[in-house]
N, C-alpha and C positions, 0 to 999 in steps of 0.2 A: 353911804351904802350905794351899791350898784345892783341893778335889778338883773336877774337870770331867769330866761325863759324856761318853762316847763319843758320836761323831755323824758321819753322813754330812751331807755339806753341799756347796753351790756355792761352790767357791774363786776367786778373782780369778786364780789360778794353777793351772788345771787340768794334770793329770799327762800330758796329750797332746791333740792334736787329738780333738774328739768326746768328750772324757773330761772333762767339766766337774765330775762328782761326785767327792768324795774323801772318805775315812773318816778318822778319828783315834779311836784306842781311849781309854778312860779315863785320865786322868793328872792329875797334882796340880802345882800351879803356886804359886810363891812369892805372896803376897798384895799385894808391893809391890816395887818394885826394890832392889836391893842398894845399901845406904848406903855413905858413905864410912866410917863406923865400922865397919861389918861387912867392908869390903874391908881397912882398916888393920888389923884382927885377923888376917886371913888373911896379909897382907904380911909381919908381924912374925913369924909362925909359919913362913912360907916366904919367906926373905929373897931368894931368887934372882928375886922377882917384885918387890923394890923397883925405884924407878925408877934408881937409881944402880947398880945391879947387872944389870937385866933385859938378856938379848941383844937386839940391834937385829934378829934375825932374828925375834923374838917380839914387837916392841913399837917403834912409832917414836920419834921425838925429842919427842914432844908428851906420851908416856905419863905420866899422873899430874902432869903439870907445875903445876896448880893446888893442890895439896898444900903445906901450909906445911914440910914436911919429908918426906924419902924415906921416913920411918916412918909418916907420917900425917897427917891434914889438920888445920886449925884448928879449934878448939872450936866455931866458930860454922857450920860446914859439916858436924857429924856426921851429922846427919840427912838431909842432902841425898843424892840418888842419886849414887853413884860414877860419873864420866865420864871422859875422857881414857884409857879403859882398852881395851886391843885384845880381839880375839875369842879369841886364845890364852890371855890372861890371865883372862878371863870363864871361859873353859871349865875351866881350871885351878881356879879358885876353887870352881866347882859340883862338880868331880871331887872335891876335898877335903871337901865336904860330903856325899858319897856321893849326888850329883845330876848332873845335866847341863844344858845349855842346852836350852830348848824349841824343838822343830822349826818351821818356819814354818807349817805347818798347824795346829798345837797353837795357836800365838800368834795365828793369824787367827781360830780359833774361839772362844778365850777371850774375845779382843778384838772380837767381834762382839756381845757381850752388852752391854746397858744394865742401869741400876739396875732395872728390872721386866722386861725380855723377854731370853730366851736368844739370839735372833737378832734384833737391833734393826736389821740392815742395810737394811731397807725404810722406815725412819722418816726423813723429812726434816729432824725436830729433831735427831735423832742425829748425823746426817751434818753439819749446820751447826755442832755444837758442837766436832767434830772440826776441820772446816775453820777455825774461829773460833781455834783453836790455831796452826794452822799460818800463820795470816795474822800473827801476832804477831811482831815482832823477837826473834831469839834473843840478848838482851842481858839484862845483870842477874843478879843470883843466883836459883838455881834454888828452887824451893819445896821444903820437907820433903817426903819420901815419905808418903803417905797422907793428903795434904792434901785431895785431890779425893774424891767420893763412891765407894763401892765398886759395883761391877756386881752382878749377881744371885748370883754365886759368892763375893762377897766379896772380890774382886780390884780392888785400886786402880791408878791411874796408867797403864793399859795405852794410854791416851791423853793429850795434855795436859801431859806432863811432859818425858820424853826419848823418844829412838829407843832401840829395844833389839836387841841382838844376838839371833840365831837360830843354832841348830847347824848348818842346811844353807843359810846364806846364800850360800856359794859355788856353790849350784846353780841360783841364781835368775837367772842371765844370762838375759834376755829378748829377744824379738824380735816386732815388730808383723807380721812376715811368716813364715809358717810354713815357706816355702821355703827361708829363710835358716838354717833350723836344723840343715841338713845339712852346711853348710859346716864345713870342719876345725877352726877355732877354737871354733864354738860346741859342737861334738861334745867337743871336748878338756876344756871349761869344765862343761858340763851333762851330759854323758854322754848314756845313751838317753832320760833323762826330760827332754829339752829342753822349756822351758815357754814358752807365749805368754799374753800378758795377755788376759783377758776382763772382762766385766761393767765396762766403761768409767765407768759411772755411779757405781762405788765409786771416785772420784777421790782422796780422801783415803788409802785403803788402798793405791792404787797408787803414791802418791807416797812412801810407806815402802818399796816394792819397788824403787821407783827408787833410793831412797838406799842400801839394802843391797846391790843390783847394783853400785854405784860403789865398794863398798870392797874393800880386800883384809884379810885376816886380822890383820895387824901395825898396820893404822891405828888412829888413835884421834882421836875429836872431842869438843868440849865439850858437844856434846849427846847423846853415844851412851852408853847405860847397858847395864844387863842385869838379868834375874832368873833363878832356876833352875828346874827342872822335875824330876818324876820320872815 
């Protein structure tokens, strides 16, 4: 894991109207997404998370479907990021390590760093690199983790490889209109910290918010992975 210093910053998801500044305390984060090999070790020691045994309450029918067997992936996929994994399964893996999933604000702050800057969000070149990944078709085998350059913290692949689960993804239901956030359904899903999108120039990060907002905890996709934090 790499250590990330605490910081106040302007999030794309402020905590409420007029509250753009948020704060994260110091935390540590995996330097790369969890791999198929690492998740395979977890599944073999926690067989309730095998794809042939997992409860459908905790993972949909696509869970780990790309693995060559219920106990693990093929040899050629060992160092690729694990995907087709639900939020429940990702959370269980991190808990087994004495860790947890990062919060959205932790992930967002760590992901704001480039190779040379702690906060590169004002850099047109940084934004273009991220958008170039989004423009690529989601086809073919994933690259191995750590293939891309590390940011200033020594953390790889926050952009350019897979989407990633965060602990509080289900608190990210967003509205373009603050007036809608008092409606019963929004209150039920968001609680008192209902969120609204800001800083629309950060389109690439908002695409990630939209992706996470569309999911349920049991969902799995071919491009959704995770990493752990403390």
